[in-house]
A tleap script that builds the chain and sets N, CA, C and O, in Angstrom:
source leaprc.protein.ff14SB
mol = sequence {
  NMET ASP LEU LYS ASP GLU ILE ARG SER PHE
  VAL VAL ASP ASN PHE LEU PHE GLY ASP ALA
  GLU GLY LEU THR ASP ASP SER SER PHE ILE
  ARG GLU GLY ILE VAL ASP SER THR GLY ILE
  LEU GLN LEU VAL ALA TYR LEU GLN GLU ARG
  TYR GLN VAL ALA VAL ALA ASP GLU GLU LEU
  ILE PRO GLU ASN LEU ASP SER VAL GLN ARG
  VAL ALA THR PHE VAL GLU GLY LYS ARG GLY
  GLY GLY SER CYS ALA GLY GLY GLU CGLY
}
set mol.1.N position { 12.451 -128.917 -70.545 }
set mol.1.CA position { 13.472 -129.672 -71.266 }
set mol.1.C position { 12.780 -130.458 -72.384 }
set mol.1.O position { 11.784 -131.141 -72.145 }
set mol.2.N position { 13.308 -130.358 -73.588 }
set mol.2.CA position { 12.681 -131.096 -74.680 }
set mol.2.C position { 13.215 -132.532 -74.737 }
set mol.2.O position { 14.105 -132.911 -73.975 }
set mol.3.N position { 12.660 -133.303 -75.639 }
set mol.3.CA position { 12.972 -134.733 -75.735 }
set mol.3.C position { 14.470 -134.976 -75.925 }
set mol.3.O position { 15.055 -135.798 -75.220 }
set mol.4.N position { 15.092 -134.275 -76.863 }
set mol.4.CA position { 16.529 -134.480 -77.094 }
set mol.4.C position { 17.346 -134.119 -75.857 }
set mol.4.O position { 18.321 -134.798 -75.537 }
set mol.5.N position { 16.952 -133.052 -75.163 }
set mol.5.CA position { 17.666 -132.666 -73.946 }
set mol.5.C position { 17.553 -133.742 -72.871 }
set mol.5.O position { 18.523 -134.028 -72.169 }
set mol.6.N position { 16.369 -134.335 -72.743 }
set mol.6.CA position { 16.174 -135.392 -71.748 }
set mol.6.C position { 17.013 -136.619 -72.078 }
set mol.6.O position { 17.632 -137.210 -71.193 }
set mol.7.N position { 17.033 -136.997 -73.346 }
set mol.7.CA position { 17.817 -138.163 -73.774 }
set mol.7.C position { 19.308 -137.887 -73.576 }
set mol.7.O position { 20.039 -138.734 -73.063 }
set mol.8.N position { 19.753 -136.695 -73.986 }
set mol.8.CA position { 21.161 -136.318 -73.811 }
set mol.8.C position { 21.540 -136.373 -72.334 }
set mol.8.O position { 22.600 -136.888 -71.978 }
set mol.9.N position { 20.677 -135.844 -71.483 }
set mol.9.CA position { 20.935 -135.837 -70.047 }
set mol.9.C position { 21.071 -137.260 -69.507 }
set mol.9.O position { 21.957 -137.531 -68.696 }
set mol.10.N position { 20.201 -138.170 -69.950 }
set mol.10.CA position { 20.281 -139.568 -69.523 }
set mol.10.C position { 21.613 -140.183 -69.950 }
set mol.10.O position { 22.276 -140.848 -69.154 }
set mol.11.N position { 21.999 -139.964 -71.192 }
set mol.11.CA position { 23.244 -140.532 -71.712 }
set mol.11.C position { 24.455 -139.967 -70.957 }
set mol.11.O position { 25.355 -140.708 -70.562 }
set mol.12.N position { 24.458 -138.663 -70.769 }
set mol.12.CA position { 25.581 -138.028 -70.064 }
set mol.12.C position { 25.668 -138.542 -68.632 }
set mol.12.O position { 26.755 -138.883 -68.166 }
set mol.13.N position { 24.552 -138.603 -67.936 }
set mol.13.CA position { 24.546 -139.043 -66.537 }
set mol.13.C position { 24.915 -140.510 -66.372 }
set mol.13.O position { 25.611 -140.869 -65.423 }
set mol.14.N position { 24.454 -141.367 -67.291 }
set mol.14.CA position { 24.613 -142.806 -67.118 }
set mol.14.C position { 25.817 -143.419 -67.831 }
set mol.14.O position { 26.320 -144.461 -67.412 }
set mol.15.N position { 26.283 -142.782 -68.902 }
set mol.15.CA position { 27.365 -143.385 -69.677 }
set mol.15.C position { 28.615 -142.513 -69.750 }
set mol.15.O position { 29.721 -143.027 -69.917 }
set mol.16.N position { 28.447 -141.208 -69.627 }
set mol.16.CA position { 29.593 -140.300 -69.705 }
set mol.16.C position { 29.928 -139.700 -68.352 }
set mol.16.O position { 30.859 -138.903 -68.232 }
set mol.17.N position { 29.178 -140.078 -67.344 }
set mol.17.CA position { 29.417 -139.677 -65.957 }
set mol.17.C position { 29.565 -138.160 -65.810 }
set mol.17.O position { 30.466 -137.664 -65.134 }
set mol.18.N position { 28.647 -137.443 -66.467 }
set mol.18.CA position { 28.588 -136.000 -66.341 }
set mol.18.C position { 29.437 -135.220 -67.318 }
set mol.18.O position { 29.370 -133.991 -67.336 }
set mol.19.N position { 30.241 -135.894 -68.138 }
set mol.19.CA position { 31.129 -135.213 -69.083 }
set mol.19.C position { 30.507 -135.202 -70.477 }
set mol.19.O position { 30.659 -136.157 -71.239 }
set mol.20.N position { 29.806 -134.119 -70.806 }
set mol.20.CA position { 29.102 -134.015 -72.085 }
set mol.20.C position { 29.971 -133.462 -73.207 }
set mol.20.O position { 29.494 -133.290 -74.329 }
set mol.21.N position { 31.239 -133.181 -72.918 }
set mol.21.CA position { 32.117 -132.583 -73.920 }
set mol.21.C position { 32.202 -133.460 -75.167 }
set mol.21.O position { 32.497 -134.652 -75.086 }
set mol.22.N position { 31.939 -132.854 -76.311 }
set mol.22.CA position { 32.037 -133.569 -77.580 }
set mol.22.C position { 30.786 -134.325 -77.978 }
set mol.22.O position { 30.715 -134.832 -79.098 }
set mol.23.N position { 29.798 -134.420 -77.103 }
set mol.23.CA position { 28.564 -135.138 -77.439 }
set mol.23.C position { 27.627 -134.203 -78.194 }
set mol.23.O position { 27.168 -133.195 -77.657 }
set mol.24.N position { 27.351 -134.553 -79.446 }
set mol.24.CA position { 26.399 -133.796 -80.245 }
set mol.24.C position { 25.152 -134.653 -80.455 }
set mol.24.O position { 25.115 -135.820 -80.066 }
set mol.25.N position { 24.143 -134.064 -81.068 }
set mol.25.CA position { 22.920 -134.821 -81.341 }
set mol.25.C position { 23.183 -135.998 -82.275 }
set mol.25.O position { 22.457 -136.992 -82.249 }
set mol.26.N position { 24.235 -135.880 -83.108 }
set mol.26.CA position { 24.521 -136.926 -84.086 }
set mol.26.C position { 25.712 -137.806 -83.730 }
set mol.26.O position { 26.122 -138.631 -84.546 }
set mol.27.N position { 26.281 -137.654 -82.533 }
set mol.27.CA position { 27.390 -138.513 -82.109 }
set mol.27.C position { 26.918 -139.966 -82.040 }
set mol.27.O position { 25.912 -140.271 -81.400 }
set mol.28.N position { 27.652 -140.856 -82.703 }
set mol.28.CA position { 27.298 -142.275 -82.705 }
set mol.28.C position { 27.658 -142.899 -81.360 }
set mol.28.O position { 28.825 -142.921 -80.970 }
set mol.29.N position { 26.655 -143.404 -80.661 }
set mol.29.CA position { 26.887 -144.039 -79.362 }
set mol.29.C position { 27.827 -145.220 -79.494 }
set mol.29.O position { 28.722 -145.399 -78.668 }
set mol.30.N position { 27.632 -146.025 -80.522 }
set mol.30.CA position { 28.402 -147.261 -80.681 }
set mol.30.C position { 29.798 -146.972 -81.230 }
set mol.30.O position { 30.793 -147.393 -80.640 }
set mol.31.N position { 29.878 -146.266 -82.344 }
set mol.31.CA position { 31.167 -145.987 -82.990 }
set mol.31.C position { 32.099 -145.202 -82.078 }
set mol.31.O position { 33.309 -145.429 -82.083 }
set mol.32.N position { 31.544 -144.278 -81.295 }
set mol.32.CA position { 32.373 -143.449 -80.422 }
set mol.32.C position { 32.566 -144.060 -79.032 }
set mol.32.O position { 33.174 -143.442 -78.158 }
set mol.33.N position { 32.047 -145.277 -78.831 }
set mol.33.CA position { 32.252 -145.977 -77.572 }
set mol.33.C position { 31.517 -145.371 -76.387 }
set mol.33.O position { 31.925 -145.555 -75.240 }
set mol.34.N position { 30.443 -144.652 -76.657 }
set mol.34.CA position { 29.677 -144.006 -75.590 }
set mol.34.C position { 28.798 -145.022 -74.867 }
set mol.34.O position { 28.701 -145.013 -73.640 }
set mol.35.N position { 28.155 -145.902 -75.646 }
set mol.35.CA position { 27.241 -146.900 -75.095 }
set mol.35.C position { 27.597 -148.256 -75.676 }
set mol.35.O position { 27.782 -148.385 -76.886 }
set mol.36.N position { 27.696 -149.280 -74.814 }
set mol.36.CA position { 27.949 -150.635 -75.302 }
set mol.36.C position { 26.616 -151.385 -75.395 }
set mol.36.O position { 25.557 -150.795 -75.182 }
set mol.37.N position { 26.666 -152.658 -75.704 }
set mol.37.CA position { 25.426 -153.424 -75.900 }
set mol.37.C position { 24.571 -153.482 -74.634 }
set mol.37.O position { 23.344 -153.426 -74.712 }
set mol.38.N position { 25.202 -153.592 -73.491 }
set mol.38.CA position { 24.461 -153.580 -72.233 }
set mol.38.C position { 23.842 -152.207 -72.005 }
set mol.38.O position { 22.722 -152.095 -71.507 }
set mol.39.N position { 24.572 -151.176 -72.368 }
set mol.39.CA position { 24.072 -149.816 -72.237 }
set mol.39.C position { 22.861 -149.557 -73.113 }
set mol.39.O position { 21.955 -148.821 -72.721 }
set mol.40.N position { 22.836 -150.160 -74.299 }
set mol.40.CA position { 21.667 -150.018 -75.175 }
set mol.40.C position { 20.431 -150.570 -74.479 }
set mol.40.O position { 19.354 -149.979 -74.561 }
set mol.41.N position { 20.582 -151.701 -73.795 }
set mol.41.CA position { 19.441 -152.276 -73.063 }
set mol.41.C position { 19.005 -151.360 -71.926 }
set mol.41.O position { 17.814 -151.238 -71.640 }
set mol.42.N position { 19.964 -150.722 -71.285 }
set mol.42.CA position { 19.666 -149.763 -70.222 }
set mol.42.C position { 18.924 -148.551 -70.810 }
set mol.42.O position { 17.965 -148.059 -70.215 }
set mol.43.N position { 19.368 -148.080 -71.965 }
set mol.43.CA position { 18.715 -146.973 -72.651 }
set mol.43.C position { 17.280 -147.344 -73.026 }
set mol.43.O position { 16.362 -146.547 -72.834 }
set mol.44.N position { 17.087 -148.540 -73.553 }
set mol.44.CA position { 15.753 -149.000 -73.933 }
set mol.44.C position { 14.833 -149.075 -72.712 }
set mol.44.O position { 13.674 -148.668 -72.783 }
set mol.45.N position { 15.341 -149.588 -71.606 }
set mol.45.CA position { 14.539 -149.654 -70.379 }
set mol.45.C position { 14.106 -148.252 -69.953 }
set mol.45.O position { 12.964 -148.048 -69.542 }
set mol.46.N position { 15.020 -147.293 -70.053 }
set mol.46.CA position { 14.701 -145.900 -69.734 }
set mol.46.C position { 13.606 -145.376 -70.659 }
set mol.46.O position { 12.645 -144.765 -70.192 }
set mol.47.N position { 13.740 -145.605 -71.958 }
set mol.47.CA position { 12.749 -145.120 -72.926 }
set mol.47.C position { 11.372 -145.717 -72.659 }
set mol.47.O position { 10.359 -145.021 -72.721 }
set mol.48.N position { 11.349 -147.013 -72.363 }
set mol.48.CA position { 10.073 -147.685 -72.108 }
set mol.48.C position { 9.401 -147.145 -70.853 }
set mol.48.O position { 8.186 -146.950 -70.826 }
set mol.49.N position { 10.188 -146.907 -69.823 }
set mol.49.CA position { 9.636 -146.411 -68.568 }
set mol.49.C position { 9.277 -144.926 -68.651 }
set mol.49.O position { 8.179 -144.530 -68.259 }
set mol.50.N position { 10.186 -144.115 -69.153 }
set mol.50.CA position { 10.000 -142.656 -69.163 }
set mol.50.C position { 8.949 -142.198 -70.166 }
set mol.50.O position { 8.155 -141.302 -69.876 }
set mol.51.N position { 8.945 -142.817 -71.352 }
set mol.51.CA position { 8.065 -142.354 -72.428 }
set mol.51.C position { 6.921 -143.310 -72.737 }
set mol.51.O position { 6.128 -143.067 -73.646 }
set mol.52.N position { 6.841 -144.400 -71.975 }
set mol.52.CA position { 5.746 -145.360 -72.136 }
set mol.52.C position { 5.638 -145.870 -73.574 }
set mol.52.O position { 4.546 -145.931 -74.139 }
set mol.53.N position { 6.780 -146.235 -74.157 }
set mol.53.CA position { 6.800 -146.807 -75.502 }
set mol.53.C position { 7.289 -148.247 -75.420 }
set mol.53.O position { 8.143 -148.578 -74.597 }
set mol.54.N position { 6.751 -149.080 -76.263 }
set mol.54.CA position { 7.201 -150.472 -76.344 }
set mol.54.C position { 8.279 -150.545 -77.429 }
set mol.54.O position { 8.118 -149.990 -78.516 }
set mol.55.N position { 9.369 -151.231 -77.123 }
set mol.55.CA position { 10.456 -151.395 -78.083 }
set mol.55.C position { 10.594 -152.878 -78.391 }
set mol.55.O position { 10.959 -153.671 -77.524 }
set mol.56.N position { 10.300 -153.243 -79.629 }
set mol.56.CA position { 10.375 -154.639 -80.059 }
set mol.56.C position { 11.823 -155.015 -80.361 }
set mol.56.O position { 12.650 -154.155 -80.662 }
set mol.57.N position { 12.116 -156.305 -80.277 }
set mol.57.CA position { 13.478 -156.781 -80.539 }
set mol.57.C position { 14.002 -156.314 -81.895 }
set mol.57.O position { 15.167 -155.932 -82.007 }
set mol.58.N position { 13.158 -156.340 -82.922 }
set mol.58.CA position { 13.605 -155.949 -84.257 }
set mol.58.C position { 13.863 -154.442 -84.381 }
set mol.58.O position { 14.401 -153.985 -85.390 }
set mol.59.N position { 13.482 -153.680 -83.364 }
set mol.59.CA position { 13.742 -152.243 -83.359 }
set mol.59.C position { 15.060 -151.879 -82.668 }
set mol.59.O position { 15.445 -150.711 -82.636 }
set mol.60.N position { 15.743 -152.874 -82.120 }
set mol.60.CA position { 17.023 -152.656 -81.440 }
set mol.60.C position { 18.153 -152.594 -82.469 }
set mol.60.O position { 19.035 -153.452 -82.506 }
set mol.61.N position { 18.100 -151.562 -83.294 }
set mol.61.CA position { 19.057 -151.393 -84.378 }
set mol.61.C position { 19.647 -149.980 -84.324 }
set mol.61.O position { 19.017 -149.068 -83.788 }
set mol.62.N position { 20.850 -149.794 -84.876 }
set mol.62.CA position { 21.476 -148.469 -84.834 }
set mol.62.C position { 20.626 -147.353 -85.442 }
set mol.62.O position { 20.680 -146.213 -84.981 }
set mol.63.N position { 19.852 -147.671 -86.463 }
set mol.63.CA position { 19.015 -146.655 -87.095 }
set mol.63.C position { 18.054 -146.019 -86.094 }
set mol.63.O position { 17.609 -144.889 -86.300 }
set mol.64.N position { 17.729 -146.725 -85.021 }
set mol.64.CA position { 16.806 -146.210 -84.010 }
set mol.64.C position { 17.500 -145.707 -82.748 }
set mol.64.O position { 16.972 -144.829 -82.066 }
set mol.65.N position { 18.661 -146.243 -82.430 }
set mol.65.CA position { 19.208 -146.039 -81.087 }
set mol.65.C position { 20.667 -145.603 -81.025 }
set mol.65.O position { 21.288 -145.721 -79.969 }
set mol.66.N position { 21.236 -145.101 -82.126 }
set mol.66.CA position { 22.677 -144.846 -82.135 }
set mol.66.C position { 23.093 -143.387 -81.958 }
set mol.66.O position { 24.270 -143.070 -82.128 }
set mol.67.N position { 22.181 -142.506 -81.627 }
set mol.67.CA position { 22.542 -141.117 -81.338 }
set mol.67.C position { 21.372 -140.453 -80.630 }
set mol.67.O position { 20.263 -140.988 -80.610 }
set mol.68.N position { 21.620 -139.300 -80.057 }
set mol.68.CA position { 20.543 -138.552 -79.405 }
set mol.68.C position { 19.437 -138.276 -80.428 }
set mol.68.O position { 18.257 -138.475 -80.140 }
set mol.69.N position { 19.825 -137.815 -81.629 }
set mol.69.CA position { 18.845 -137.494 -82.665 }
set mol.69.C position { 18.043 -138.719 -83.078 }
set mol.69.O position { 16.820 -138.647 -83.197 }
set mol.70.N position { 18.712 -139.834 -83.296 }
set mol.70.CA position { 18.011 -141.050 -83.728 }
set mol.70.C position { 17.061 -141.563 -82.652 }
set mol.70.O position { 15.956 -142.007 -82.963 }
set mol.71.N position { 17.476 -141.506 -81.406 }
set mol.71.CA position { 16.603 -141.941 -80.308 }
set mol.71.C position { 15.393 -141.020 -80.209 }
set mol.71.O position { 14.269 -141.493 -80.038 }
set mol.72.N position { 15.609 -139.720 -80.314 }
set mol.72.CA position { 14.500 -138.772 -80.237 }
set mol.72.C position { 13.506 -139.000 -81.379 }
set mol.72.O position { 12.295 -138.993 -81.162 }
set mol.73.N position { 14.019 -139.199 -82.585 }
set mol.73.CA position { 13.153 -139.465 -83.735 }
set mol.73.C position { 12.378 -140.769 -83.531 }
set mol.73.O position { 11.187 -140.843 -83.834 }
set mol.74.N position { 13.052 -141.780 -83.023 }
set mol.74.CA position { 12.424 -143.076 -82.759 }
set mol.74.C position { 11.294 -142.925 -81.743 }
set mol.74.O position { 10.190 -143.421 -81.966 }
set mol.75.N position { 11.565 -142.244 -80.629 }
set mol.75.CA position { 10.551 -142.066 -79.585 }
set mol.75.C position { 9.379 -141.250 -80.118 }
set mol.75.O position { 8.222 -141.588 -79.866 }
set mol.76.N position { 9.666 -140.186 -80.847 }
set mol.76.CA position { 8.590 -139.377 -81.420 }
set mol.76.C position { 7.723 -140.214 -82.347 }
set mol.76.O position { 6.499 -140.090 -82.338 }
set mol.77.N position { 8.354 -141.065 -83.146 }
set mol.77.CA position { 7.603 -141.951 -84.040 }
set mol.77.C position { 6.732 -142.928 -83.268 }
set mol.77.O position { 5.585 -143.178 -83.639 }
set mol.78.N position { 7.278 -143.476 -82.201 }
set mol.78.CA position { 6.520 -144.424 -81.382 }
set mol.78.C position { 5.342 -143.736 -80.705 }
set mol.78.O position { 4.243 -144.288 -80.664 }
set mol.79.N position { 5.559 -142.557 -80.184 }
set mol.79.CA position { 4.507 -141.845 -79.467 }
set mol.79.C position { 3.434 -141.315 -80.422 }
set mol.79.O position { 2.258 -141.219 -80.072 }
set mol.80.N position { 3.873 -140.972 -81.640 }
set mol.80.CA position { 2.931 -140.423 -82.611 }
set mol.80.C position { 2.277 -141.489 -83.467 }
set mol.80.O position { 1.435 -141.184 -84.311 }
set mol.81.N position { 2.663 -142.742 -83.251 }
set mol.81.CA position { 2.073 -143.836 -84.023 }
set mol.81.C position { 2.697 -144.016 -85.389 }
set mol.81.O position { 2.235 -144.840 -86.178 }
set mol.82.N position { 3.744 -143.253 -85.683 }
set mol.82.CA position { 4.412 -143.386 -86.981 }
set mol.82.C position { 5.282 -144.620 -87.008 }
set mol.82.O position { 5.531 -145.241 -85.975 }
set mol.83.N position { 5.746 -144.977 -88.205 }
set mol.83.CA position { 6.605 -146.151 -88.307 }
set mol.83.C position { 8.055 -145.761 -88.095 }
set mol.83.O position { 8.452 -144.634 -88.390 }
set mol.84.N position { 8.838 -146.688 -87.587 }
set mol.84.CA position { 10.250 -146.473 -87.288 }
set mol.84.C position { 11.054 -147.535 -88.032 }
set mol.84.O position { 10.521 -148.574 -88.421 }
set mol.85.N position { 12.304 -147.269 -88.218 }
set mol.85.CA position { 13.164 -148.236 -88.896 }
set mol.85.C position { 13.155 -149.561 -88.149 }
set mol.85.O position { 13.316 -149.592 -86.929 }
set mol.86.N position { 12.968 -150.655 -88.879 }
set mol.86.CA position { 13.064 -151.975 -88.281 }
set mol.86.C position { 11.832 -152.423 -87.527 }
set mol.86.O position { 11.822 -153.521 -86.972 }
set mol.87.N position { 10.802 -151.612 -87.490 }
set mol.87.CA position { 9.604 -152.004 -86.750 }
set mol.87.C position { 8.360 -151.382 -87.328 }
set mol.87.O position { 8.391 -150.744 -88.380 }
set mol.88.N position { 7.285 -151.574 -86.638 }
set mol.88.CA position { 6.018 -151.070 -87.136 }
set mol.88.C position { 5.464 -149.933 -86.336 }
set mol.88.O position { 4.261 -149.676 -86.388 }
set mol.89.N position { 6.320 -149.218 -85.571 }
set mol.89.CA position { 5.877 -148.030 -84.873 }
set mol.89.C position { 5.128 -148.342 -83.682 }
set mol.89.O position { 4.682 -147.436 -82.978 }
savepdb mol mol.pdb
quit
């Protein structure tokens, strides 16, 4: 399973309760009501534990965490040492 598949699986299991219908890589978690503010913290805890990445407060922005694609790009940037929106990678 690749990174996007793992993230999608987490979101479907924890926020959509197994119903992945309509969820694309670019579906906005916030705009589409998939994840609320508490859910974002749950997602961040998962990312920190599963992928061993540190997420700074200033990185808790939609550009990093508002879709499967954005989360995957953010994690890849963190793991590869690249910079991410709102933070220093």
